[in-house]
N, C-alpha and C positions, 0 to 999 in steps of 0.2 A: 248659375251654376249648371254644369253639364248634365245631361240625362244620366241617371244610374240604372243599371240593369240588375234585375233580381235573377241571378243565374243559379237556379236550384240544381242544374245539371252537374255542377262541380262537386256537389255532395256525393254523388255516386261514383266514386273513384274508378276510372276505366275498367268497366267490366266487373267490379267487385260485387254488384247485386245482380244486374240483368243485362248490361250492355246497351239498353235503349237510350235514346237521347230525350232529354226533357226540354220543353219549350222555355225559352227565355223571354219574359215580358217586361216591357219598359214601364218605369214608374217616375213620375216627376216629383222630385223632393221639394220640401219647403225650403225657404232661406235658411233655416237651421236644420241640418240633416239628421240631427238627434242620434248621432253615432253610426249613421247608415253607411257612409263611406268607410268607416273603420271596420264595421262588420263585414263588408264585401271584401276588404283587404285580408281579414282573418280567413275568410272562406277561401279567397285565392291561394293564400299561403298553404292552407290545409290541403288543397288538391295536389300539391308538390310532395306531399308526405306519404309514406307507405301506409297501407290500411292495417294498422296495429293498435292495440289498446292504448299504447304509450302516446302515439301521435294523436289519437282521439283526446286523451286527456290534456295534451297541450292545446289543442283547439278548444276544449271546453273552458280552460282557464283563461284563455284569450277572450272568449265570449263574456266570461264572468267579469273580467277586468273592465270591459267597456260597456257592460250592462247598465250601470248607473246613468249613461247618457240617453238611454233609449227612451222614446215615447211608446205608447201601446202598440202601435202599428209595427215599429221596428222590433219590439219585443216579440211579437208574433212571428216576424220573419226569422229572427234568431232561434226561436223554438223550433221552427220548421227545419232550419238548417241543421240544428244539433240533434234533433231526433232522427232525421234521415241519415245523417252522418254516422250514427251509432249502428244502424242496422248491418252494414257490410262488415263492420268490425266483429260484432257478434256472430255473423255467419261465417267469417273466416276461421273461427275457432271451433266450429261445431263438431269436427272430426277428432278433436284432442280428447283424452280422458277428462271426465268432469272436474277432477280435483285440479288438473293442470289449468282448466278454463277458469276455475274460481281463483286460483293464484294470479293469473294474468289480468283478471277483471276487477279484483277487489278494490285496488286503489286507483283504477284507471276509469272504467265505465260505471261501476256501481255508485260513485258519487253522483253522477248524473241521474242514474235509473232511479235511485232511492232518495235523493235530496239531502244526503248526509256527507259533509266535507270530512276528509281525514285530518286528524290533529298533526301538527309538526312532529316528524320523526316516528309517527305511528306505524306499527308493522301491519301487514295484511290481516294477520289473525286477531290482533288487537282491535283493529277497525271493525272486523266482522263480530267480535264480541260485543262491541259497543253498538253496532248496528242492530243486532238481534236482541240485545238485552236491555237497551235503553231507548234507542230511537224507534225500533220497530218491534215492540215486544210481542205482538200478536202475528207477526210475520214468519219468525223462525225460532223463537226462544224455546218453544215446546220441543225442537228437535236437538239431538246431540250434534256436536259440531261435525262429526263424520258424515252427517246427513246434508250439510249445507251445500256441497257441490251439486247435489240433485236438487234441492229445495230452492236455493237462492239463485242458481244460474237460470232455472226455469222460469222464476218469477221475474228476474231481470229482463229476460226476453219478453214476457208478456207485457210488462210495464212499458218497455220501450216502443213495442208494437202499437199499444193503446195511445202513447204520446204522439207517435207519428200520425196515427189516424185522426186524433183530436186537432193536431196542428193543421193537418191538410184540410179538414172540415171548416177551419176557421180562416183559411187563406183564399183571398179574393183575386190573386194575381198569379196563380200558379200554372196557367196554361192548361195543357191537357191532363186532366185529372186521371184519365185511363191509365197512363203511364205510371203514376204514383200507385194507383190501385193495384196494378200489376206487380209492382215492386212489394207492396204490402202482402198481396196474396202468396207470393213466393217465400217471403219471410215467415208468413202465417203458417205454411206447411211445417216449418221447423219448429215453430211455437207449439203447435198441436202435438207434434211428436215428443217434444221435451216435457209437455204438460202430462201427457199420457204416461211417460216413463216415471215422472214424479208422483203421480197418483198411484201408480202400481207399487212404488217402492218407499215412499216417504214414511209410511208406518214402521218400516224396519229400523228407523233411526229414532223412534220414540225412546226415552231413557228407561222406561219400564221393561224394554226388551232385554236389558242387562241386569244380572244380579246386583243388589245394593251393596255398596262398599260399607265396611264397619271402620271404625277410628284407626285401626291398626293396619289397614291395607297399604301396601307399598305403591309408589308412583309407577305408572306403566312403563315397561322396558322397551317397548317398541320391537317386539320379536315378531317373526312370522305369525300370522293368525289363522288357525284352523277354525271354521265356523260351522256349526250344524244346526240347521233349523227346518222342521217339517220333513226330514229325511233327506234334505239337500245338503251336500257338503261342499265347502268352498276352502281354498288356500289362498290367502292374500286376495280374496274376492274373485278368484278363478275357480269355476266349476271343477269338481273331482269326480272321477268315476264312481258309482254307487258301490260301497264296500271295499273299494280297492285303494287303500290310502297309504300303504307302507311305502311303495316305490316313489310316488310324488312327493311324500314327505321327506324321504331320504335325498331325492334329487334337490330339493329346495334348501336342504339344511346347510350346505357350504361351510361346515365347520361350526355351526351354531349349536349350542347344546340346550337352548330353551325354546319351547314351542308355545306360542299363545293360543289359548282356547277360548272361543266365544260360544256360549250356550245360553239358551233363554233361562230365566230364573225358575220356570216350571219344569224344565227338562229333568230327567232322572239321573242320579249319580251313576247308575249302571251304564248309561251312554258314555259318560266321562271315563269309565273303566275301560271301555272298549277303545276309545281314543288313546288313552294311556299306553295300552298294550301295543298299538300299532306305532305310537311315538317312539316307545322304547325300542321296538324292532328297527325303526329307521335311524336310531342312534342318538335321540335326544335324551337328556339325562333329567330335565325338570319340565313341568308344564307351568305356565303362567295362566291362571284363571282369571279372565277379564271380568272386572266389576266396575261399577259407576258410582260416583257421589250423588246424593240426593238432589243437591241444589245446582242451579245453573252456575256455570256451563257444564254440569255433569261430567267432571274430570274423570278420565279412565284411570283405574288402578288395577292392582293385581294381588292375588294370593299365590305363592309358590307352593308346587307339590313336587316332591322328589320321586323320580322314577328309579333311581338307583341309590345305593349306599344305605346308611343307617338313618332311619327317620320314624317318628312316632306316627301309628296309624290314627287316622281321623275316625272319631266314632259316629259313623253314618252308615245307613243301609242302602242297599241297591235302589230301593223304592223311594228314598228321600229325594227331595228336589236339590237343585243346584243352589238355590237361595238358602236352604237349610245347611248345606255343605259350607257356604260362605260364612254363615254365622258361626259354624263350629270352627272355621279356620281363623276367625279373627282373634280370639283369645290366644290360640297358638302363636300367631304372628306377633301379638304383642309381647309374649314370652320368648320370642325368636326361637321357637321350638320347630325343627325340620318336620314337615308333615308329609305323609304319603296316604294313598287310598288303601 
């Protein structure tokens, strides 16, 4: 049988990570190559595909299909190929919004990163529900799903970096390790940045940062969301000028009549009254106060508050908390009584 080359350079698609060349080292196979030739054929085919999550998933499935033929050495080669092939894919998405990154990665790169395969016909959201709720209960189950783009994308980068490091440390035929180290250092800069961002923001997605929903709360209506925490206001996660909310609220309305509001459960009703006044001036007719269910996956729900028209005033004081307001709104919602502050 002819000599087979272990060409790790093919994993780093033309400049996707560094543009450096990686040495190719010759390895003499056994009489039975244990899937070695099939592995190299899959690697060669992968080099002709674009650097995308979808192409990586195709490559990962090909490796999975021939894996039963591998012996221990070929399995190590395959792990090296797979780990280093994932890095440029993750790097290519780093400038996208994190929720878009999550959408692209959930069913493509995450199965490799977290070791959980999607079920037939499973949506990305259902896969992530299962990943966090069953397979990885200590990894992300404690966060509301809106935090998964921050928590899970950062964790996937970290796990893939570690896998690449471990695969390299166990490789005896990889040539110039300085090249690999350079690749990992470059990717590590992104990992460190994303880890720092996650550490700064992940607590914002703990379920207790939302008021608790009662049994009569309605499904969330997916309205624009005005959020206020620690004096910082955002609209759909974009910062707003301090105390200057009417114009940006009006500009975002685009014919909508309902404005979603997210306040911490310990915030005071007087804060919501200020928001209600600006929302009314901006042309909204209702507020949708965000609440969450107690149990995983902490589904978002809402209570409606009228800004115009006839409605029953809720029996709360300015100094009462938003959680007290939510408890007062629940029986009104059960009776379908329109409510106002």
